[in-house]
N, C-alpha and C positions, 0 to 999 in steps of 0.2 A: 254398814251391812243395809241390807236390803229386808222389808218384810212383805210377807204376801199380803194379799188384799182380803180385808174382811168387812162385812157389813157394820156401819154403826160406828166408824171408828175413827179417832179424832187425828189428824195428822196435822203438822207444822210444816213450814214452807221447809225446805229443801229437802223431804224427808224422803226416801226411796221405795219407792213400791213395785212389788211382781205379779201380775197376775197369779189364779189360780192354778193355772196351765198352760205350755212354754207359748210363747209370741214371738218367734222370729229373732230372739236372745235382745228384745228389746227389754228398758225398764222404762219407769214413770219419775219422774221429779217431780214434786209439791211444787208449783208458783204460786199459787194462791190456799192455805191452811183453811180449815173447815172440816166437816164431815162426812163420809162418805156415804153415798148410797143405799137403799135395802137389795140391792141387783149390782152385781161386775158393770161395769160400763161395758163400752164397743169400745175396745183398745184397738189405739191405732198400728199398722203393722207399718210404718218407716216413721226412721226418725222426722223428728222436728216438729210433730201434731199434736195440737193441745188436745188435751181429752178433757170432757167435762165428770164428774161425779157428784151429782146433789151440788154443794155447799163448796165442794176440794175444785181443784184445775190441779192440769198435769203436764207436761213436756214428755215428749218423749225421745228418749236416747240408748244408745247402746256403750255399756261400759267397755266394751269389747275394743271398739272403733276410737274412743277416747284414748284408753291407754295405751294403742299403736302410734297415733300422733304424740306421745312423748317422746323425749330423746335416748329413755333406755328402755325400749319398751320389753317386757316377757318376752321369754320365748313361746312359740305357737305349737302346741300341743295337737297332732293330729290323729283321729283314733276311726275305727270305720266297727262297722257291725254291718254282719252277713246275716241274712233270717231267711229260713224254708217257708215255702208255702206248702201248706199240708196236704191240698186237692193234686199237687204235681209232686211232691215230693217225700211226701207220706209221714211227715212229721214237721213241727214250727220249731226246730232248734235254730237258737240264735251265738253266732259265733263271733266272739269281737277280739279286736286286734289292734294293732298300731307297729309304724315302722318305723320309730326313734328309738336312742336308748334310753332310760330310765334316770330316774335323780338318787334308786337303789341297788342294790343288788339283788332286786327278786324276777329283773326283765318284767316285769308288767307295770301298768299305770291303772290308779283305782280311780277312777272316776263320776260319781254320784253313788259310789258302793259298789259300782261295778269293773270287775279286772277284765282288761284289757293287754293280753299278750303278746310280748313281742313278737314280731314276724316279719320276714324278708319280703315286702311288698315293694311296689311304685307303683304310684295313681298319677295320671296326668289326664289331661284334657279337659279339667273342668273350668274351663275359661270361654265366657261366651265370646264369639266372631260374627261380625256384624250380623246381630241382630239373630242368629241361628241359635237354638240350642245344644246346648256342649253333648258329646258325646267318651265323654271317658273312656280308659283305659286301664284295665286293674290286673297287673301282673301280679302273679303271689307266687314266689318256692316252691316249688314240690318234695321238698328236700325236709321238712319239718314239720312240725304238729298245728292245727290250729283249734284253738280250742281252751288247752292245756299245754304249761311247760312240759306234763307228765303222758298224760293220757289220749291226749288229741290225735287228729288224723291227719294223714295228708290231704295234701284238695284232691288229687287224683280220689285215692277214697272213698271221698263225701262225692265223686263224681261216681263211681260206680256202687254205693248206696241209690241214691238217688235216681237213678236210672233203673232200677228192679222196682220202683214206682212206677213210672212213665220212661219206656226206652226213648234214647237217645235225645233224653232231656239236658243233663250237663248245664244245668243248676238255670239254666233258662227260667226266667220268673220268679227266681232270689231277688232279693230285695239289700238292696248294699247302703250303708246312711252310711255320708263322710261329715263328722261330730269335730268341731274345730273349738279350743280357747284356749288359756290363757297359763303358760304352769303355772300364777300366781294365786290360782282359782282349783287348781285339784285339790282333791282331799288329801288330808292332814297323814294318812298313813303313807306316803308318797315319799315321807321326809324321816330324814334319817330320826329326829328326834319327836317322831309323831305330832307336830306342830304346826300349823299354817294360817296364821289369825284374818288371813284376807280368802279362806277355802269359800267356795262358792259353788257349788253344781247347778245353781241356775245361766249362771253366766257363761255364756258361747255364743261361737255366729250361729247366724241361723242355719239349720241343718241341710244340709243337701243328700235328696232320695231320690235314689235311680234303680229302677231292675235288670237285670242281666239280660241284656238281649240276643246274643251269642258267647258261644264260647270259639275263638278268634283262634287258638294255637292250645298245645298240651304239646309236653315231648319229660324227659325225665326227670327235669332242674325246672321248667316253667311253666306256669299256666295263667292263659293271658284270656281276658272276658271283655268283651266291648260293654257297657253301659248303657242307659236311654233314656230319659226322662218320661217317667209316666205321662208328659202333655206330647212327647214324641209319638207322633199317631202317623206312620204312611197313609196317604191320600186323603186327610181327613184336613180340611180349612175353617178358618174360623175371617167372619162369618158364616155357618154353615154354606148358606145359598146364597150367589148373585146377582141381584137384580138389572136388568137395562131397562131402556127404553120400550124394549120391544114390548117387556112385559106391564111396563110401569111408565108411561107417556109422561110422569109428569116430573119424575127424573132431573134432578139439573135444569128444572124452570123455577125452582124455588127462589125469596129474593133473602 
């Protein structure tokens, strides 16, 4: 069981600590017992890094990756949120949904206290290819309700609403977040007896955050969107400027 970091706490070896805010789904295992400092340390963002906290030493790890290496790993649960932008869409509404079946008859998954409703979607293209940022596609059924099994709206209805604020917007600029965890960690309310000893809302894969770049197609059955990373900016290079010997003659002459 994890404990959230606090100042002046005595920690023993093998204790598991979570940062006070999300940190790429990473946790920190105590490798040297001691007392935590007066302020939270600078947590590592990758697996296997040592973190120093006053007299305590940690090593970063991801419990989800460790679980996947087991002989019989728990099922992966994939969830999505769609958040509107007030300036573009006239609201900050958040729609939560998932594509798979649930462990009970309610057709929804509860994760960290929020309900994600079952909805026919197909999400593809999240893998990185040859160093290029992914451009995922999200195809959503246009025949159901998003956000509630009773009072939700079809995707086309949402498009019509946001287009009243920005003509022709079609949800461009809305934020799509892909959340993945393992079934063993979801809230206890998902299970028939409302008990789950391994429930832990902090255990998840790093969130994948995209914005809707454009609506690629729409018909009475399906609406498809193309997503883009917030770092995927057309015409922008890193470093911002390239220097040549014509501007700086010493380039290439350093030993």
